[in-house]
C-alpha positions, 0 to 999 in steps of 0.5 A, spaced: 875 831 863 874 830 855 869 825 858 865 830 863 865 835 857 862 830 852 856 828 857 856 836 859 855 837 851 850 829 851 845 832 856 845 840 854 843 837 846 838 832 849 834 837 854 835 841 848 831 836 843 826 834 850 824 842 851 822 842 843 819 837 843 815 839 849 813 846 846 806 848 844 804 849 837 804 857 836 799 857 829 802 862 824 801 865 817 808 860 815 804 854 813 798 853 809 795 850 816 799 854 820 794 860 818 788 856 818 789 854 825 791 862 828 784 864 826 780 858 830 786 860 836 784 867 835 777 866 834 774 860 838 771 864 843 766 866 838 763 859 839 763 858 846 761 865 848 755 870 848 759 875 844 754 881 843 759 885 847 765 883 843 767 885 835 767 878 832 773 875 826 768 878 821 767 885 825 775 887 825 778 893 822 782 892 815 788 892 819 787 885 823 783 882 817 789 882 812 793 878 817 788 873 816 785 874 808 788 875 802 787 883 800 782 880 794 778 877 801 779 883 805 776 888 801 770 884 800 769 882 807 770 890 808 765 892 802 760 888 805 760 890 812 760 898 809 753 896 806 750 893 812 752 899 815 747 903 810 742 898 809 742 893 815 744 886 812 747 885 805 751 879 803 754 876 809 749 875 813 752 869 817 760 867 821 763 863 815 769 861 820 762 857 824 757 856 818 753 859 822 748 865 825 749 862 832 756 859 833 758 853 837 763 847 836 766 841 839 771 836 836 774 841 831 780 839 826 784 842 822 788 837 817 792 837 810 788 835 804 791 832 798 792 839 794 797 843 798 792 850 798 786 847 801 785 846 808 780 842 811 776 843 818 771 840 821 767 841 828 760 838 830 755 842 833 754 839 839 747 841 840 744 836 835 751 833 833 751 835 826 758 835 823 760 841 819 765 841 814 769 847 811 774 848 806 779 853 806 783 856 801 790 859 802 794 863 798 802 864 799 802 872 799 809 876 801 806 877 808 805 869 809 800 864 807 793 868 808 785 865 806 783 867 800 776 863 801 772 859 805 767 854 802 761 849 806 756 844 803 753 849 798 757 856 799 762 859 798 765 866 801 768 868 795 761 868 790 758 871 797 762 876 798 762 876 790 755 878 788 751 885 786 748 888 793 
């Protein structure tokens, strides 16, 4: 009887370990890279679909934006959007997570760097085989990790949105 119980426990633990290791990764805001992965998981469609009839990341309401961005960046995004409604376009004229007005991506990777609050994203524009490298600055908030800036080769979202309108 003891041997049977021991074998049952062994197989149950083995099955549990296999199922945990085989479970798909669910990006979330509990790690610096998790929040960046979550953005791409939730908005990758922007790079593969004609999105004229859908609201992309930068058009989301505040209640959605705060799931990804810290309060300061969320506020600046909303301020720029309000300006654009009045003026047609303000400071932001591209999609920052794609570094483009016309997003497309292949071979996308999200990786930690040697700085714990900086996450590197790289991908290629398939049509021109151009490699894009973005850096995400993330901050630990009371609600979890949030993106506090995105920067490309020669731009910073925080600086763009902080410019006078």
